[in-house]
C-alpha positions in Angstrom: 0.1 -0.1 0.2 1.3 3.5 -0.9 2.7 5.3 2.4 0.7 8.6 1.5 -2.7 6.4 1.4 -1.9 4.5 4.9 -1.4 7.6 6.7 -4.5 9.5 5.0 -6.5 6.4 6.6 -4.9 6.2 9.9 -5.3 10.4 10.2 -9.5 9.2 9.6 -9.1 6.4 12.3 -7.8 8.9 14.5 -9.9 11.6 13.4 -12.8 9.2 13.8 -11.9 8.5 17.3 -11.9 12.9 18.4 -15.1 13.0 16.3 -17.0 10.0 19.0 -15.4 11.8 21.8 -14.4 8.4 22.9 -11.3 6.7 23.8 -12.7 2.9 23.2 -14.9 2.2 20.6 -16.2 -1.3 18.8 -14.1 -2.1 15.8 -17.4 -2.4 14.1 -18.2 1.7 14.4 -14.9 2.5 12.4 -15.7 -0.4 9.8 -19.5 1.3 9.2 -18.8 5.0 9.6 -17.5 4.8 5.4 -17.3 3.3 2.5 -14.3 5.5 1.0 -12.1 2.8 2.5 -11.7 -1.3 2.3 -12.3 -2.3 5.3 -8.9 -4.5 4.7 -6.9 -1.0 4.1 -8.5 0.4 7.9 -7.4 -3.5 9.4 -3.8 -2.1 7.6 -3.8 1.7 8.9 -5.0 -0.6 12.6 -2.2 -2.2 12.2 0.3 0.0 11.9 -1.1 2.9 14.8 -0.9 0.0 16.6 2.4 -1.9 16.5 4.2 1.0 14.9 2.9 4.2 16.6 1.6 2.4 19.5 -1.5 4.8 19.6 -4.6 1.8 19.9 -4.8 -1.6 20.9 -7.1 -4.4 19.5 -8.4 -7.0 21.1 -11.6 -9.0 22.0 -13.7 -9.3 25.2 -16.6 -11.2 25.7 -17.2 -11.9 21.2 -16.9 -8.4 20.2 -13.8 -6.3 18.7 -12.9 -3.4 20.5 -10.7 -0.5 19.5 -8.8 1.6 22.3 -6.4 4.4 22.3 -3.6 4.4 24.6 -2.5 7.0 26.7 -0.5 8.8 24.0 -3.4 7.9 21.4 -5.3 9.9 23.4 -3.2 12.7 23.9 -2.8 12.8 20.1 -5.9 13.5 19.1 -7.3 15.6 21.9 -9.5 13.4 24.3 -9.3 12.2 27.8 -8.3 8.5 28.1 -10.3 5.9 30.6 -9.3 2.8 31.7 -11.4 0.4 31.6 -10.2 -1.9 34.4 -7.1 -3.5 35.2 -7.8 -6.5 32.6 -7.5 -3.5 29.9 -4.9 -4.8 26.9 -1.4 -3.3 26.3 -0.1 -2.5 23.0 1.9 -5.2 21.6 5.4 -4.6 22.4 8.0 -3.4 18.7 9.0 -6.0 16.6 12.4 -5.4 17.7 11.3 -6.4 21.4 10.2 -10.2 20.4 13.2 -11.2 18.3 15.8 -13.4 19.3 19.3 -12.7 18.8 
């Protein structure tokens, strides 16, 4: 995928959180919010924001897929980060931290 296109979609994802005014959403809310971007492209943007930028985390709870902003992600869009509970997911470590040498 073209890097400029990916950045455009990443901005859309962060703007969606900002517009909603929430740091925690159901993934389906994002996927149903636009027909401009394919779901696969949104997933690529989510992966980049999660694994490279560490601005959000994705997880499944009670059979539902959620997306939550990290404290850094919430700060980047100007909304208050809300911790759901102590079992809230942690961001994935960077790939470099998980490679064995």
